[in-house]
N, C-alpha and C positions, 0 to 999 in steps of 0.2 A: 958639467955640475959633478961635484964630488958627492958620491952616495954614502960612503962609509964615514961615519963621524962619531965624534966623542959626544958624551951627555951635554957638555957645556955648548958644543957647536949645534946640537940639536935644539936647545933651548933658544939659541939666537935665531935659528932658522924658523922655529915655531912662532917666535915673536912677529917676524916679517910675515909669515902666512896669515896670522891673525889680523894684521893690519889690512891685508888684502881680502879679508873675510873668506878665507879658504877654510875648509872643514878638514881637520886632521883626524885620520884613523890610526889607532895604535894597536899593535899586536905584540906579543912577546913569546919567546921560546927558545929551544935548543937548536932546532933545525939542523941536526947532525948529519944525516944522509938524506938529502933532499928527495922526496918522492911526490907521487900524484896527490896525496892527501894535502901536503904542504902547498902545493901549486894552486889547488883548488881553493883552499882556505885563503891564501894571500890574495887571489884574483877576487873572491867575493868580498873579503875585507876592502880592498881598494875601491870596488864598486860602490861602497857605502859612503865614500867621501871624496875629497879632491886629493889628498896626499897621504900616502901610506908610510908610517914610521914603524920600524921593527926594532924592539928590544931584543938584542942578541945576547944570550946568557954567556958568561965566561966559562973557560975550560974547567976552572976549579969548582964552579957551581954545578957544572954537569956532572963532574966526578962525584961530588957529594950526593947528588940526586939520583944518578943512574948506576953508579959503581965505578970501580978502579980502572976498568978497561974502557971507559968512555970520557970524552967524546972520541969518535973515530976521527973526525976532522977538527983540526984546531979552529979557534975563533977567528982568526984571520982568513982561513980558507973558507970557512962558513959564511963570513961576511962578504967575501968575493963572489961566491955563488949566488947569494941572495941578491947582491947588488947588480948581478947581470940580468935579473929578472925584470921584465917591463913593468910589472904591477907593483914593485917596490921603489919607492922614492928615496928612503933614507934608512940605512941600517946603523943603529946605535950601539956601539960597542960598550957593554956594561962591565964594569970593574967587578972583581971577585968580592965575596963576603959582604953582600948587601943585606941590610935588615929590611923589614917591612916599611920602616919610617923612610928609608932611602928610597924605596919604589914610590910611596906616597909623595915625597918631595919632588921627585923627578915629574911624576904625573901632574902635580899642582903646577909646576913650572911649564911644562909643555902644553898642558890644557887641551887634550884631545877632545874633539866633539864626540867621538866614539871609541870605545874600547872593545875590540872585536876578539871573540874567543870560539873555541869549538864547543859543541854541546856537552862533550864529556871532560871539559877542562877541570883539573883537580883543584885549581885555585879560583874557580868561579865566584865563591863567596867573597874572597879578598877583592877581586876585580870589580864586583858589584859595588862594594863599599868604596873603592877607590874612585868609580865613576860618580857616585853619590857626592864625594868630597868636593867635586869641581862641576857639579850640575850637569854631568855628561851622561850619555847613554852607553849601555852595555849591550852588545848584540851578539847572538850566536850565529856566526857567518856561515858555519857548515856543521854538520853532524860529525861526531867522533866515528871513524871507521876503523875497527880494531885490526883488520888485516892490512891497513895502510898506516903503519908505524915504523919508525926506525927501530925501536926495541924488537919488533917482530922481525925485521930484515937481518938485524944483528944475530938473533937467535937462529934463524933459518940458515944464514951463511955460515955460522959456527958449526953447524951440523954437517955442512957440505965440505968444509975445508979440512 
């Protein structure tokens, strides 16, 4: 089974899973330097349904969000790392320069039963709105733990190097 897919492939896979009455859980993020906070989040999100889809942000999107020195790992490498995890069923490679309407369209087409977030997700309001678009649920799979973040690791390593 190929885990790393395009948006269009993910839509086709989702259609098949819906016919089998499988519940899709959707998460999204950068997942730049994978750490225990990511692992815990992905495991708990997966436990909420049958199949876990991960929206993986593009390098360009991460640079815009986090700064010119990010991401540390490119999208292809991040996808391979996520794809190696047992809890992840599909990694969806997002193209750069997506607008809110693009995310909405993808969510409408994939129709996840659950959109999972961390309690400190800065996009919680958007994701709650998107869940409502498709009569889905949004859950907080884990708390956000500030000392378990890629940004903290990058800052820490920068001081040590």
